[in-house]
C-alpha positions in Angstrom: 0.0 0.0 0.0 1.4 3.4 -0.9 1.6 6.1 1.7 -0.8 8.3 -0.2 -3.6 5.6 0.1 -3.3 5.5 3.9 -5.7 7.5 6.1 -4.3 11.0 6.9 -3.4 10.1 10.5 -1.6 7.0 9.3 0.4 9.0 6.7 1.8 11.1 9.5 2.8 7.9 11.4 4.4 6.4 8.2 6.4 9.7 7.6 7.6 9.5 11.2 8.6 5.9 10.7 10.6 6.7 7.6 12.3 9.6 9.2 13.3 7.4 12.1 14.6 4.7 9.9 12.0 2.1 10.9 11.5 -0.2 7.9 8.0 -1.5 8.9 5.2 -0.3 6.7 1.7 0.4 7.8 -1.0 -2.0 6.7 -4.7 -1.5 6.7 -6.8 -4.2 8.2 -10.3 -5.0 6.9 -11.8 -4.8 10.4 -10.9 -2.5 13.3 -8.3 -3.9 15.6 -8.9 -1.5 18.5 -7.9 -4.0 21.2 -4.7 -6.1 21.5 -6.8 -9.3 21.2 -8.5 -8.2 18.0 -5.1 -7.1 16.5 -3.5 -10.4 17.5 -6.3 -12.3 15.9 -6.2 -10.3 12.7 -2.4 -10.7 12.4 -2.2 -14.3 13.5 0.3 -13.5 16.3 0.4 -13.9 20.1 -1.4 -11.2 22.0 1.8 -10.5 23.9 3.4 -9.3 20.6 1.0 -6.4 20.3 2.5 -3.2 21.6 -0.6 -1.7 23.1 -0.5 2.2 23.2 -2.1 3.5 26.4 -2.3 7.2 27.2 -2.4 8.2 30.8 -2.3 11.5 32.6 0.3 12.2 35.3 1.7 15.3 36.9 -0.2 17.5 34.5 1.0 15.9 31.3 0.3 12.9 29.0 2.2 9.7 29.5 2.3 7.1 26.7 2.7 3.6 27.9 3.6 0.9 25.3 2.6 -2.3 27.0 2.5 -5.9 25.9 -1.1 -6.9 24.9 -0.8 -9.7 27.4 -0.3 -7.3 30.4 -2.3 -4.8 32.4 -0.5 -1.8 33.7 -0.3 -1.4 37.5 -0.4 2.4 37.5 0.3 2.7 41.3 3.5 0.6 40.9 4.5 2.4 37.7 4.0 5.8 39.4 6.3 4.7 42.2 8.9 3.4 39.8 8.9 6.6 37.8 8.8 8.9 40.9 5.5 10.4 39.7 2.3 11.4 41.3 -0.9 9.5 40.5 -1.2 8.0 37.0 -4.8 8.0 35.6 -6.3 7.1 32.3 -6.4 10.0 30.0 -9.9 11.1 28.8 -10.9 10.7 25.1 -10.3 14.5 24.6 -6.9 14.3 26.4 -5.8 11.4 24.2 -6.9 13.2 21.0 -5.1 16.4 22.1 -1.9 14.7 23.1 -1.6 12.3 20.1 -3.9 13.6 17.3 -5.2 10.0 17.2 -8.3 8.2 18.5 -8.3 5.6 21.3 -7.9 2.2 19.7 -5.5 3.5 17.0 -2.9 5.4 19.0 0.5 4.9 17.4 3.8 5.2 19.2 4.8 8.1 17.0 3.3 10.7 14.7 2.0 12.9 17.5 1.9 16.8 17.5 4.8 16.8 19.9 7.0 14.1 21.6 5.4 12.3 24.6 7.1 10.9 27.7 6.9 7.2 27.0 7.4 4.0 29.0 8.0 0.7 27.1 7.1 -2.6 28.6 10.2 -4.8 28.9 8.1 -7.9 28.1 7.9 -6.8 24.5 11.6 -7.6 24.1 10.6 -11.3 24.2 9.2 -11.1 20.7 11.4 -10.8 17.5 8.6 -8.8 15.9 6.0 -6.7 17.6 3.0 -4.8 16.1 1.7 -1.4 17.0 -1.2 0.7 15.9 -0.7 2.9 12.9 -2.7 6.0 13.9 -6.2 4.5 13.4 -8.1 1.4 14.7 -7.7 -0.1 11.2 -3.9 0.3 10.8 -0.9 -1.5 12.2 2.8 -1.9 11.5 5.6 -4.2 12.5 8.8 -3.2 14.3 11.3 -4.6 16.7 11.6 -3.9 20.4 14.8 -1.9 19.9 13.1 0.1 17.1 10.2 0.9 19.5 12.5 2.1 22.2 14.5 4.2 19.8 11.3 5.6 18.0 9.7 6.7 21.2 12.8 7.6 23.2 11.0 5.5 25.9 12.2 4.3 29.3 12.1 0.5 29.5 10.2 -0.8 32.6 8.4 -3.8 34.0 4.7 -3.0 33.7 2.7 -5.9 35.0 
């Protein structure tokens, strides 16, 4: 699929991937893959290989957490590890403002400005992981190292 045939939000993500030297290309799925389980099923991969993009709000700013689809984020433990105040789920409006993308399709890149990011160390177990491409219908492959480099994220245990 050519970049010009991607949805506008996904084109921004693809441009950011190219600029960062990430070779994975965004693909459009026939059905929305707005959860890790749906994405894993559509791609024929383990749910743990899905890099779930979760946006939280902490200390007055957005916090992007890239977690394995097999994990839930313990926000209290994460706040303690990061030395932050309370970490809460961002509202729909906060997610859109911080990322320019809708919940269910938040990519690790292509945002209006860089976000503080935490990457789940469990994603390193997979030679290839998949992340949302800016919409609930788009995804792309990358490696754990590429994800960390792309986001400038801090690697942490999240479950």
